[in-house]
C-alpha positions in Angstrom: 5.0 -0.3 3.4 5.2 0.8 6.9 7.3 3.0 9.2 6.4 2.6 12.8 7.4 4.4 16.0 8.0 8.0 15.0 9.2 9.8 18.1 7.4 13.1 18.8 6.8 15.4 21.7 9.1 14.2 24.5 9.5 10.7 23.3 5.8 9.9 22.6 5.2 8.1 19.3 2.9 8.2 16.4 2.7 5.3 14.0 2.2 5.8 10.3 1.8 3.6 7.3 2.2 4.2 3.6 -1.1 3.0 2.0 -2.1 3.5 -1.6 0.5 6.2 -2.1 -0.4 8.3 1.0 0.7 8.3 4.6 -2.0 7.2 7.1 -1.6 7.9 10.8 -2.8 6.1 14.0 -5.6 8.3 15.4 -5.2 6.8 18.8 -1.5 7.7 18.9 -2.3 11.3 17.9 -4.9 11.7 20.6 -2.6 10.3 23.2 0.1 12.8 22.2 -2.3 15.7 22.2 -4.5 15.0 25.1 -2.5 12.6 27.4 -4.3 10.6 30.1 -4.9 6.9 30.1 -8.0 6.6 27.9 -7.3 7.7 24.4 -9.7 5.1 22.9 -12.6 6.5 25.0 -11.6 10.1 24.0 -11.6 9.0 20.4 -15.1 7.4 20.8 -16.5 10.7 22.3 -14.7 12.8 19.7 -16.3 10.9 16.8 -19.7 11.8 18.2 -18.6 15.4 18.5 -17.4 15.5 14.9 -20.7 14.0 13.7 -22.6 16.6 15.6 -20.5 19.3 13.9 -21.6 18.1 10.6 -18.7 15.9 9.6 -20.9 13.2 8.3 -18.2 11.7 6.0 -16.1 10.7 8.9 -16.7 6.9 8.7 -15.8 6.7 5.1 -12.6 8.8 5.6 -11.3 6.5 8.4 -9.3 3.4 7.4 -8.8 0.2 9.4 -5.1 -0.6 8.8 -2.8 -3.0 10.6 -0.1 -1.4 12.7 2.5 -2.9 15.0 1.6 -2.7 18.6 3.8 -2.6 21.7 3.5 -6.4 22.0 5.1 -6.8 18.6 1.9 -8.0 17.0 -0.2 -6.3 14.3 -3.7 -5.1 15.0 -6.3 -3.3 12.9 -6.2 0.4 14.0 -8.3 3.5 13.1 -6.1 5.5 10.7 -6.5 8.8 8.9 -4.7 10.4 6.0 -3.2 13.9 6.4 -6.3 15.8 5.3 -8.7 13.8 7.6 -6.3 14.0 10.5 -6.1 17.8 10.2 -9.9 17.9 10.4 -9.9 15.7 13.5 -7.3 17.6 15.4 -9.1 20.9 14.8 -11.7 19.6 17.2 -9.2 18.8 19.9 -8.8 21.6 22.5 -5.0 21.3 23.2 -2.0 23.6 23.1 -0.1 20.7 21.6 -2.1 20.9 18.3 0.0 23.5 16.7 3.3 21.5 16.8 1.5 18.5 15.3 0.1 20.7 12.6 3.6 21.8 11.7 4.8 18.2 11.7 2.0 17.1 9.4 2.7 20.1 7.2 6.3 18.8 6.9 5.0 15.4 6.0 2.7 16.9 3.4 5.5 18.9 1.9 7.5 15.6 1.6 4.6 14.2 -0.4 4.5 17.2 -2.7 8.2 17.0 -3.2 7.8 13.3 -4.1 5.2 14.2 -6.7 7.4 16.8 -8.2 10.5 14.5 -8.1 9.5 10.8 -8.1 13.1 9.8 -7.5 12.7 11.1 -3.9 9.6 8.8 -3.4 11.6 5.9 -4.8 14.5 6.5 -2.5 12.3 6.8 0.6 10.5 3.7 -0.4 13.8 1.9 -0.8 14.9 3.0 2.7 11.6 1.6 4.2 12.2 -1.8 2.5 15.8 -1.9 3.7 14.6 -1.2 7.3 12.1 -4.0 7.1 14.9 -6.4 6.2 14.3 -7.1 2.5 17.5 -8.0 0.5 18.9 -5.5 -2.0 18.3 -7.6 -5.1 14.6 -8.1 -4.1 14.3 -4.3 -3.5 15.8 -3.6 -6.9 13.1 -5.8 -8.5 10.3 -4.3 -6.5 11.4 -0.7 -7.4 11.5 -1.7 -11.1 8.0 -3.3 -10.7 6.7 -0.1 -9.3 8.0 1.8 -12.3 6.4 -0.7 -14.7 3.1 -0.5 -12.9 3.2 3.3 -13.1 3.7 3.2 -16.8 0.8 0.8 -17.2 -1.6 2.9 -15.1 -0.6 6.0 -17.0 -1.6 4.2 -20.2 -5.0 3.3 -18.6 -5.6 6.8 -17.5 -4.7 8.2 -21.0 -6.7 5.5 -22.9 -10.0 5.7 -21.0 -10.0 3.7 -17.8 -12.1 5.9 -15.6 -12.8 4.3 -12.2 -10.9 2.4 -9.5 -13.2 -0.6 -10.3 -12.0 -0.6 -13.9 -8.4 -0.5 -12.7 -9.1 -3.4 -10.4 -10.7 -5.5 -13.2 -7.8 -4.8 -15.6 -5.3 -5.7 -12.9 -7.2 -8.9 -12.0 -7.3 -9.9 -15.7 -3.5 -9.7 -15.9 -3.0 -11.5 -12.6 -5.4 -14.3 -13.6 -3.6 -14.8 -16.9 -0.3 -14.8 -15.2 -1.0 -16.9 -12.0 -4.5 -18.3 -12.5 -5.6 -16.2 -9.5 -7.1 -12.8 -8.9 -5.4 -10.4 -6.5 -7.7 -11.3 -3.6 -7.4 -15.1 -4.3 -3.6 -14.7 -4.4 -3.6 -12.8 -1.1 -5.7 -15.5 0.6 -3.3 -18.1 -0.9 -0.5 -16.2 0.9 -2.5 -15.7 4.1 -2.5 -11.9 3.7 -5.2 -9.4 4.7 -4.7 -5.8 3.9 -1.0 -6.2 3.1 0.3 -5.3 -0.3 0.5 -8.6 -2.3 3.6 -7.6 -4.2 5.5 -6.9 -1.0 5.2 -10.6 -0.3 6.1 -12.1 -3.7 9.4 -13.9 -4.3 11.7 -13.0 -7.2 10.1 -15.0 -9.9 6.6 -13.9 -8.9 7.7 -10.2 -9.1 9.4 -10.8 -12.5 6.3 -12.5 -14.0 4.1 -9.7 -12.6 6.3 -7.2 -14.4 6.2 -9.2 -17.6 2.4 -9.3 -17.6 2.1 -5.6 -17.0 4.9 -4.5 -19.3 3.4 -6.7 -22.1 0.0 -5.2 -21.5 1.5 -1.7 -21.7 3.1 -2.5 -25.1 -0.1 -4.0 -26.4 -2.0 -0.9 -25.5 0.6 1.2 -27.4 1.0 -1.0 -30.4 -2.7 -1.5 -30.9 -3.5 2.1 -29.9 -6.3 0.7 -27.7 -8.9 3.2 -26.5 -11.8 2.5 -24.1 -12.3 -0.1 -21.4 -13.3 -3.0 -23.6 -10.1 -2.9 -25.7 -7.9 -2.3 -22.7 -9.6 -5.4 -21.1 -8.7 -7.5 -24.2 -5.1 -6.3 -24.0 -4.9 -7.1 -20.3 -6.1 -10.6 -21.0 -3.5 -11.1 -23.7 -0.7 -9.6 -21.6 -1.5 -11.8 -18.7 -1.6 -14.8 -21.1 1.9 -14.1 -22.2 3.2 -14.1 -18.6 1.1 -17.2 -17.9 2.7 -19.1 -20.7 6.1 -18.1 -19.4 5.2 -19.3 -15.9 4.0 -22.6 -17.2 7.3 -23.0 -19.2 9.3 -22.3 -16.0 7.3 -24.8 -14.1 7.7 -27.4 -16.8 11.5 -26.9 -16.9 12.0 -26.8 -13.1 9.2 -29.3 -12.2 8.2 -26.9 -9.4 5.3 -24.5 -9.0 6.1 -20.8 -9.3 3.4 -19.5 -7.1 4.2 -19.9 -3.4 2.1 -19.6 -0.2 5.3 -18.3 1.4 5.5 -14.5 2.1 7.7 -12.0 3.8 5.5 -11.8 6.9 5.8 -15.6 7.3 9.5 -15.5 6.8 9.9 -12.7 9.4 7.8 -14.5 12.0 9.7 -17.8 11.3 13.1 -16.0 11.8 11.8 -14.4 15.0 10.9 -17.9 16.4 14.3 -19.3 15.4 16.1 -16.4 17.0 
């Protein structure tokens, strides 16, 4: 989910994107706001060397390459940092404009804390982002429900012994393979996606089947009182199979494939061409 073009400091803008539950900010935009001049990319290149010389040897693993919308309307991979990393970066920028940005980032951080304490705030803000991107209301309602179902599932995984991001990814892929005969990465390639969130580009039936697979897996965990990765993996396989049989039944009845290479990005670009 993305929210671009946030006006700051006399009309200058900083782009940000919500990625894996956290806000990430365009570093180039921040530097341009704080430093000015016409060469923010050169400044950032020199600043990276300065940060490394100061002992910030974790910089490269803290920076994410995320696609943000540029002034030409296209999306390009851009160096981005989360709030914590951005604070560290701007501490090394000698500019009187740093303090206002710190206050702004602190406000964004407070919003994140508020959302953790009151998840309804996060859901409402997320809903507003989808509305601004042009998603229809009925799709947004399904997406919001899907997020809640996913959260219940990951809570079960955490409680029942899944310990690493890799284990979460394996369990998710097991459900997806059972449901759609594709892993997450295979499905993203099928839809011509890169870093975008796969579920943001599913149609209604795809979303519903994803929810079915994950909700069924959650119920199996609870009914079987599964503990440990091996048992969770078996449940994920069985939960995905339930959704997969439903998909095949739908396809048999409709004589059409459920999975579609179409995605919201493609629809948006197609509509722009038609306009």
